[in-house]
OpenMM code with the backbone's topology and positions (N, CA, C; nanometers):
from openmm import Vec3, app, unit

residues = "MET ILE GLN LEU MET LEU ILE GLY GLY LEU GLY THR PRO GLU ILE LEU ILE ILE ALA ILE VAL ILE LEU LEU LEU PHE GLY GLY LYS LYS ILE PRO GLU LEU MET LYS GLY MET GLY LYS GLY ILE ARG SER PHE LYS LYS GLY LEU ASN GLU ASP ASP ASP ASN SER SER ALA SER ASP ASN ALA SER VAL ASP GLY LYS ASN GLY GLU GLU VAL LYS".split()
positions = [
    Vec3(2.0924, 0.4959, 11.7910),
    Vec3(2.1938, 0.5742, 11.7878),
    Vec3(2.2529, 0.5407, 11.6473),
    Vec3(2.2467, 0.4036, 11.5956),
    Vec3(2.2916, 0.3835, 11.4661),
    Vec3(2.2051, 0.4336, 11.3693),
    Vec3(2.0707, 0.4405, 11.3967),
    Vec3(1.9774, 0.4886, 11.2857),
    Vec3(2.0038, 0.6299, 11.2611),
    Vec3(2.0542, 0.7297, 11.3765),
    Vec3(2.0721, 0.8541, 11.3569),
    Vec3(2.1903, 0.8789, 11.2527),
    Vec3(2.2870, 0.7893, 11.2695),
    Vec3(2.4151, 0.7866, 11.1794),
    Vec3(2.3676, 0.7514, 11.0379),
    Vec3(2.2817, 0.6564, 11.0102),
    Vec3(2.2402, 0.6216, 10.8773),
    Vec3(2.1581, 0.7504, 10.8302),
    Vec3(2.0629, 0.7945, 10.8938),
    Vec3(1.9852, 0.9166, 10.8411),
    Vec3(2.0748, 1.0364, 10.8127),
    Vec3(2.1646, 1.0642, 10.9203),
    Vec3(2.2488, 1.1729, 10.8830),
    Vec3(2.3574, 1.1676, 10.7750),
    Vec3(2.3781, 1.0387, 10.7440),
    Vec3(2.4893, 1.0212, 10.6242),
    Vec3(2.4248, 1.0443, 10.4913),
    Vec3(2.2920, 1.0554, 10.4701),
    Vec3(2.2296, 1.0685, 10.3383),
    Vec3(2.2553, 1.2125, 10.2921),
    Vec3(2.3285, 1.2193, 10.1892),
    Vec3(2.3507, 1.3705, 10.1188),
    Vec3(2.2601, 1.3749, 9.9956),
    Vec3(2.2956, 1.4654, 9.9109),
    Vec3(2.2096, 1.5012, 9.7971),
    Vec3(2.2139, 1.3748, 9.6955),
    Vec3(2.3462, 1.3478, 9.6673),
    Vec3(2.3641, 1.2372, 9.5707),
    Vec3(2.2952, 1.0983, 9.6012),
    Vec3(2.2979, 1.0736, 9.7274),
    Vec3(2.2270, 0.9586, 9.7777),
    Vec3(2.0897, 0.9647, 9.7593),
    Vec3(2.0208, 1.0801, 9.7924),
    Vec3(1.8839, 1.0932, 9.7958),
    Vec3(1.8280, 1.1024, 9.6381),
    Vec3(1.9238, 1.1520, 9.5508),
    Vec3(1.8864, 1.1432, 9.4069),
    Vec3(1.8815, 1.0151, 9.3448),
    Vec3(1.9752, 0.9327, 9.3898),
    Vec3(1.9782, 0.7928, 9.3466),
    Vec3(1.8690, 0.7160, 9.3909),
    Vec3(1.8260, 0.7320, 9.5239),
    Vec3(1.7073, 0.6557, 9.5631),
    Vec3(1.5931, 0.7014, 9.4958),
    Vec3(1.5768, 0.8336, 9.4534),
    Vec3(1.4612, 0.8869, 9.3876),
    Vec3(1.4662, 0.8278, 9.2512),
    Vec3(1.5787, 0.8126, 9.1863),
    Vec3(1.5888, 0.7465, 9.0435),
    Vec3(1.5511, 0.6191, 9.0552),
    Vec3(1.5847, 0.5363, 9.1455),
    Vec3(1.5478, 0.3964, 9.1607),
    Vec3(1.3992, 0.3862, 9.1808),
    Vec3(1.3268, 0.4611, 9.2623),
    Vec3(1.2006, 0.4593, 9.2944),
    Vec3(1.1105, 0.4785, 9.1570),
    Vec3(1.1744, 0.5852, 9.0750),
    Vec3(1.1251, 0.6207, 8.9614),
    Vec3(1.1170, 0.5097, 8.8815),
    Vec3(1.2319, 0.4324, 8.8554),
    Vec3(1.2260, 0.3264, 8.7681),
    Vec3(1.1656, 0.2126, 8.7891),
    Vec3(1.1359, 0.1780, 8.9278),
    Vec3(1.0773, 0.0849, 8.9980),
    Vec3(0.9054, 0.0895, 8.9611),
    Vec3(0.8539, 0.2072, 8.9822),
    Vec3(0.7188, 0.2322, 9.0116),
    Vec3(0.6739, 0.3032, 8.8573),
    Vec3(0.7500, 0.3879, 8.8054),
    Vec3(0.7181, 0.4545, 8.6747),
    Vec3(0.6502, 0.5866, 8.7124),
    Vec3(0.6543, 0.6661, 8.6128),
    Vec3(0.6120, 0.8140, 8.6451),
    Vec3(0.4677, 0.8349, 8.6519),
    Vec3(0.3861, 0.7303, 8.6178),
    Vec3(0.2383, 0.7432, 8.6230),
    Vec3(0.1858, 0.6948, 8.7703),
    Vec3(0.2649, 0.5956, 8.8098),
    Vec3(0.2201, 0.5332, 8.9322),
    Vec3(0.2562, 0.6194, 9.0554),
    Vec3(0.3578, 0.6886, 9.0534),
    Vec3(0.3962, 0.7686, 9.1756),
    Vec3(0.3002, 0.8648, 9.2187),
    Vec3(0.2239, 0.9574, 9.1204),
    Vec3(0.1222, 1.0313, 9.1764),
    Vec3(0.0090, 0.9468, 9.2371),
    Vec3(-0.0349, 0.8360, 9.1878),
    Vec3(-0.1296, 0.7648, 9.2341),
    Vec3(-0.1132, 0.7035, 9.3775),
    Vec3(0.0276, 0.6680, 9.4059),
    Vec3(0.0687, 0.6316, 9.5397),
    Vec3(0.0657, 0.7506, 9.6406),
    Vec3(0.1000, 0.8553, 9.5934),
    Vec3(0.0957, 0.9730, 9.6856),
    Vec3(-0.0277, 1.0088, 9.7211),
    Vec3(-0.1222, 0.9987, 9.6206),
    Vec3(-0.2820, 1.0263, 9.6554),
    Vec3(-0.3253, 0.9262, 9.7546),
    Vec3(-0.3005, 0.8069, 9.7376),
    Vec3(-0.3514, 0.7098, 9.8345),
    Vec3(-0.2866, 0.7291, 9.9611),
    Vec3(-0.1643, 0.7694, 9.9612),
    Vec3(-0.1008, 0.7907, 10.1096),
    Vec3(-0.1696, 0.9177, 10.1718),
    Vec3(-0.1921, 1.0122, 10.0881),
    Vec3(-0.2659, 1.1424, 10.1375),
    Vec3(-0.3996, 1.0951, 10.2037),
    Vec3(-0.4756, 1.0156, 10.1173),
    Vec3(-0.5928, 0.9739, 10.1782),
    Vec3(-0.5839, 0.8861, 10.3129),
    Vec3(-0.4874, 0.8150, 10.3209),
    Vec3(-0.4734, 0.7388, 10.4373),
    Vec3(-0.4379, 0.8184, 10.5424),
    Vec3(-0.3552, 0.9154, 10.5369),
    Vec3(-0.3233, 1.0037, 10.6368),
    Vec3(-0.4416, 1.0950, 10.6842),
    Vec3(-0.5077, 1.1315, 10.5807),
    Vec3(-0.6328, 1.2221, 10.6233),
    Vec3(-0.7288, 1.1424, 10.6933),
    Vec3(-0.7575, 1.0164, 10.6580),
    Vec3(-0.8506, 0.9198, 10.7170),
    Vec3(-0.8018, 0.8922, 10.8809),
    Vec3(-0.6632, 0.8861, 10.9072),
    Vec3(-0.6019, 0.8491, 11.0280),
    Vec3(-0.6283, 0.9653, 11.1060),
    Vec3(-0.5958, 1.0976, 11.0506),
    Vec3(-0.6194, 1.2272, 11.1381),
    Vec3(-0.7731, 1.2297, 11.1732),
    Vec3(-0.8648, 1.1911, 11.0735),
    Vec3(-1.0037, 1.2172, 11.1108),
    Vec3(-1.0402, 1.1136, 11.2175),
    Vec3(-0.9806, 0.9854, 11.2158),
    Vec3(-1.0334, 0.8915, 11.3047),
    Vec3(-0.9657, 0.9413, 11.4525),
    Vec3(-0.8468, 1.0000, 11.4473),
    Vec3(-0.8021, 1.0303, 11.5787),
    Vec3(-0.8837, 1.1499, 11.6422),
    Vec3(-0.9273, 1.2591, 11.5535),
    Vec3(-1.0191, 1.3548, 11.5919),
    Vec3(-1.1494, 1.3149, 11.6385),
    Vec3(-1.2031, 1.2078, 11.5741),
    Vec3(-1.3366, 1.1621, 11.6178),
    Vec3(-1.3351, 1.0746, 11.7362),
    Vec3(-1.2251, 1.0255, 11.7696),
    Vec3(-1.2030, 0.9418, 11.8650),
    Vec3(-1.1840, 1.0351, 12.0130),
    Vec3(-1.1096, 1.1452, 11.9729),
    Vec3(-1.0973, 1.2415, 12.0981),
    Vec3(-1.2325, 1.3232, 12.1234),
    Vec3(-1.3169, 1.3400, 12.0142),
    Vec3(-1.4389, 1.4051, 12.0225),
    Vec3(-1.5443, 1.3087, 12.0983),
    Vec3(-1.5402, 1.1822, 12.0732),
    Vec3(-1.6296, 1.0851, 12.1284),
    Vec3(-1.5922, 1.0681, 12.2781),
    Vec3(-1.4805, 1.0532, 12.3203),
    Vec3(-1.4239, 1.0296, 12.4624),
    Vec3(-1.4565, 1.1573, 12.5440),
    Vec3(-1.4325, 1.2780, 12.4847),
    Vec3(-1.4582, 1.3814, 12.5537),
    Vec3(-1.6049, 1.4300, 12.5841),
    Vec3(-1.6892, 1.3875, 12.4730),
    Vec3(-1.8308, 1.4087, 12.4917),
    Vec3(-1.8855, 1.3051, 12.5872),
    Vec3(-1.8367, 1.1828, 12.5853),
    Vec3(-1.8810, 1.0783, 12.6897),
    Vec3(-1.8528, 1.1194, 12.8357),
    Vec3(-1.7367, 1.1766, 12.8455),
    Vec3(-1.6680, 1.2110, 12.9596),
    Vec3(-1.7672, 1.3174, 13.0168),
    Vec3(-1.8032, 1.4134, 12.9468),
    Vec3(-1.8752, 1.5386, 12.9870),
    Vec3(-2.0215, 1.5055, 13.0253),
    Vec3(-2.0960, 1.3959, 12.9457),
    Vec3(-2.2221, 1.3564, 12.9549),
    Vec3(-2.2374, 1.2578, 13.0657),
    Vec3(-2.1412, 1.1893, 13.1178),
    Vec3(-2.1592, 1.0640, 13.2004),
    Vec3(-2.1600, 1.1044, 13.3316),
    Vec3(-2.1130, 1.2223, 13.3776),
    Vec3(-2.1253, 1.2614, 13.5349),
    Vec3(-2.1596, 1.3964, 13.5367),
    Vec3(-2.2639, 1.4060, 13.6305),
    Vec3(-2.3140, 1.5408, 13.6657),
    Vec3(-2.2239, 1.6042, 13.7645),
    Vec3(-2.2062, 1.7369, 13.7494),
    Vec3(-2.1121, 1.8164, 13.8283),
    Vec3(-2.1490, 1.8353, 13.9711),
    Vec3(-2.2761, 1.8255, 14.0125),
    Vec3(-2.3207, 1.8525, 14.1446),
    Vec3(-2.2977, 1.7345, 14.2473),
    Vec3(-2.3593, 1.6197, 14.2269),
    Vec3(-2.3189, 1.5185, 14.3250),
    Vec3(-2.2743, 1.3898, 14.2455),
    Vec3(-2.2143, 1.3954, 14.1353),
    Vec3(-2.1546, 1.2914, 14.0758),
    Vec3(-2.2578, 1.1745, 14.0165),
    Vec3(-2.3821, 1.2166, 14.0037),
    Vec3(-2.4699, 1.1055, 13.9563),
    Vec3(-2.4708, 1.0947, 13.7971),
    Vec3(-2.4804, 0.9826, 13.7312),
    Vec3(-2.4759, 0.9633, 13.6061),
    Vec3(-2.5953, 1.0208, 13.5362),
    Vec3(-2.5768, 1.0854, 13.4115),
    Vec3(-2.6795, 1.1609, 13.3439),
    Vec3(-2.6914, 1.0860, 13.2085),
    Vec3(-2.8079, 1.0568, 13.1740),
    Vec3(-2.8244, 0.9856, 13.0260),
    Vec3(-2.9186, 1.0718, 12.9537),
] * unit.nanometer
topology = app.Topology()
chain = topology.addChain("A")
for resn in residues:
    res = topology.addResidue(resn, chain)
    for name in ("N", "CA", "C"):
        topology.addAtom(name, app.Element.getBySymbol(name[0]), res)
């Protein structure tokens, strides 16, 4: 509940101040590099989730025969 109040209390001036502080801390050249790294990380995470889902569904389909429940290899 407290977190909702903190997030809801951020207006345009506060967000601009935070953006300026981040710009001063990291510099103009470093921010695109950070965003590129974050994008690669998110892409890798999504790819890992999709591969995990594909592997589990493929193993579920291949492990049991539909007729009498025998394992198929």
